C-alpha positions as CSV (number, residue, x, y, z in Angstrom):
1,P,15.3,21.1,-18.2
2,C,15.7,18.2,-20.6
3,N,15.8,15.6,-17.8
4,N,12.7,17.0,-16.2
5,N,10.8,16.9,-19.5
6,S,11.7,13.2,-20.1
7,Q,10.7,12.4,-16.5
8,T,7.3,14.0,-17.2
9,Q,6.9,12.0,-20.4
10,T,7.7,8.8,-18.5
11,Q,5.1,9.6,-15.8
12,S,2.6,10.4,-18.5
13,A,3.2,7.1,-20.2
14,L,2.8,5.3,-16.9
15,N,-0.5,7.1,-16.2
16,D,-1.7,6.2,-19.7
17,S,-0.9,2.5,-19.2
18,T,-2.6,2.5,-15.8
19,R,-5.7,4.1,-17.5
20,T,-5.5,1.4,-20.1
21,L,-5.5,-1.4,-17.5
22,K,-8.4,0.2,-15.7
23,T,-10.3,0.6,-19.0
24,L,-9.7,-3.1,-19.9
25,F,-10.8,-4.2,-16.5
26,S,-14.0,-2.1,-16.7
27,L,-14.7,-3.4,-20.2
28,T,-14.2,-6.9,-19.1
29,L,-16.5,-6.4,-16.1
30,A,-19.2,-4.8,-18.3
31,A,-18.9,-7.6,-20.9
32,T,-19.3,-10.2,-18.2
33,I,-22.4,-8.5,-16.8
34,L,-23.9,-8.1,-20.3
35,L,-23.2,-11.7,-21.1
36,T,-24.8,-12.8,-17.8
37,K,-28.0,-10.8,-18.5
38,T,-28.1,-12.2,-22.1
39,I,-27.8,-15.8,-20.9
40,Q,-30.4,-15.2,-18.2
41,N,-32.9,-13.6,-20.6
42,L,-32.3,-16.4,-23.2
43,A,-32.9,-19.0,-20.6
44,V,-36.1,-17.4,-19.3
45,A,-37.4,-16.9,-22.8
46,T,-36.7,-20.5,-23.7
47,I,-38.4,-21.8,-20.7
48,H,-41.5,-19.7,-21.3
49,R,-41.7,-20.7,-25.0
50,T,-41.2,-24.4,-24.5
51,P,-41.4,-25.7,-20.9
52,S,-39.9,-29.0,-22.0
53,A,-36.8,-27.2,-23.5
54,L,-34.7,-28.0,-20.5
55,S,-35.2,-31.7,-20.8
56,T,-34.0,-31.6,-24.5
57,T,-31.1,-29.1,-24.1
58,G,-30.2,-30.0,-20.6
59,T,-27.9,-32.8,-21.6
60,L,-26.0,-30.4,-23.9
61,F,-25.9,-27.4,-21.6
62,F,-25.0,-29.2,-18.4
63,A,-22.7,-31.9,-19.9
64,S,-19.7,-30.5,-18.2
65,L,-21.3,-30.8,-14.8
66,K,-21.6,-34.6,-14.8
67,D,-19.0,-34.9,-12.0
68,R,-21.1,-33.0,-9.6
69,P,-23.2,-35.0,-7.2
70,S,-26.9,-35.2,-7.9
71,G,-29.0,-32.7,-6.1
72,Y,-27.0,-29.6,-7.1
73,L,-28.8,-26.7,-8.6
74,N,-27.5,-26.4,-12.2
75,T,-28.6,-23.1,-13.7
76,P,-26.9,-20.3,-15.6
77,L,-27.1,-18.2,-12.5
78,T,-25.0,-20.7,-10.5
79,V,-22.4,-20.6,-13.3
80,V,-22.4,-16.8,-13.0
81,A,-22.1,-17.1,-9.2
82,A,-19.1,-19.3,-9.6
83,G,-17.5,-16.8,-12.0
84,L,-18.1,-13.9,-9.7
85,S,-16.7,-15.9,-6.8
86,K,-13.5,-16.5,-8.8
87,W,-13.3,-12.8,-9.6
88,L,-13.6,-12.0,-5.9
89,D,-10.8,-14.6,-5.1
90,I,-8.5,-12.9,-7.6
91,Y,-9.3,-9.4,-6.4
92,S,-8.7,-10.6,-2.8
93,G,-5.3,-11.8,-3.8
94,V,-4.4,-8.5,-5.5
95,L,-5.7,-6.6,-2.5
96,M,-3.5,-8.8,-0.2
97,V,-0.5,-7.9,-2.3
98,R,-1.4,-4.2,-2.0
99,V,-1.8,-4.4,1.7
100,L,1.4,-6.3,2.3
101,L,3.4,-4.0,0.0
102,S,2.1,-1.0,1.9
103,W,4.2,-2.1,4.9
104,F,7.4,-1.1,2.9
105,P,7.9,2.6,2.7
106,N,10.4,2.6,-0.1
107,I,8.2,0.9,-2.7
108,P,8.1,2.9,-6.0
109,W,4.3,3.1,-6.5
110,D,4.7,5.2,-9.6
111,R,6.1,2.3,-11.6
112,Q,4.2,-0.5,-13.3
113,P,2.7,-3.0,-12.2
114,L,2.6,-1.4,-8.8
115,S,0.7,1.7,-10.0
116,A,-1.9,-0.6,-11.6
117,I,-2.3,-2.5,-8.3
118,R,-2.6,0.7,-6.4
119,D,-5.2,2.1,-8.9
120,L,-7.3,-1.1,-8.7
121,C,-7.2,-1.4,-4.9
122,D,-7.2,2.1,-3.5
123,P,-10.7,3.1,-4.5
124,Y,-12.1,0.0,-2.8
125,L,-9.9,0.5,0.3
126,N,-10.8,4.2,0.5
127,L,-14.4,3.3,1.0
128,F,-13.4,1.6,4.3
129,R,-10.8,4.3,5.2
130,N,-13.6,6.8,5.3
131,I,-15.5,4.5,7.8
132,I,-12.6,3.5,10.0
133,P,-9.9,6.2,10.5
134,P,-6.3,5.1,11.2
135,I,-5.5,4.3,14.8
136,F,-3.0,6.7,16.3
137,D,-2.7,8.3,12.9
138,T,-0.5,5.5,11.7
139,L,-2.1,2.1,11.9
140,D,-4.7,1.5,9.1
141,V,-7.1,-1.3,10.1
142,S,-9.6,-0.6,7.3
143,P,-8.3,-3.5,5.1
144,L,-9.7,-5.9,7.8
145,L,-13.2,-4.6,7.1
146,A,-12.5,-4.7,3.3
147,F,-11.4,-8.3,3.5
148,A,-14.4,-9.2,5.7
149,V,-16.8,-7.7,3.1
150,L,-15.1,-9.6,0.3
151,G,-15.1,-12.8,2.3
152,T,-18.8,-12.4,3.1
153,L,-19.7,-11.8,-0.6
154,G,-17.6,-14.8,-1.6
155,S,-19.3,-16.9,1.0
156,I,-22.8,-15.8,-0.2
157,L,-21.8,-16.6,-3.8
158,N,-20.4,-20.0,-2.9
159,N,-23.5,-20.9,-0.9
160,S,-25.7,-19.9,-3.8
161,R,-24.2,-22.8,-5.7
162,G,-25.1,-25.3,-3.0
163,M,-27.3,-28.3,-3.0
164,Y,-31.1,-28.1,-3.2
């Protein structure tokens, strides 16, 4: 009985740490969205108040973008698009690790960091598992569609930073 109780406490601690990681990820995502909307509203308000504001603050705001060729659209939204594109790249990497590790049946998914990877990736993969059932009840091809959607979103975000 004592061994079973300690095992339950260990599993509870693992679940709590996974919840903590998910909460931190959610808070980070919410803060990023809030910051994006704040920057966008500030930029729009500044442009409406003083149309010449971009010419006076443009050198300060876009100083880090000097190395880019002329003709690129330099707005706060392109900065957000670049950030979201990086997030998608990171998530694609974590998703790739999840898919590759799923090929090994003896992986202990109840231990950290594997449970955090599973908890981050499985809700997204389950969206596509509901669309595409496993072939012959064993071969899951839904990650192909999941990667295609991530790639398409990343491509759209990368193209939104293109030249105009």
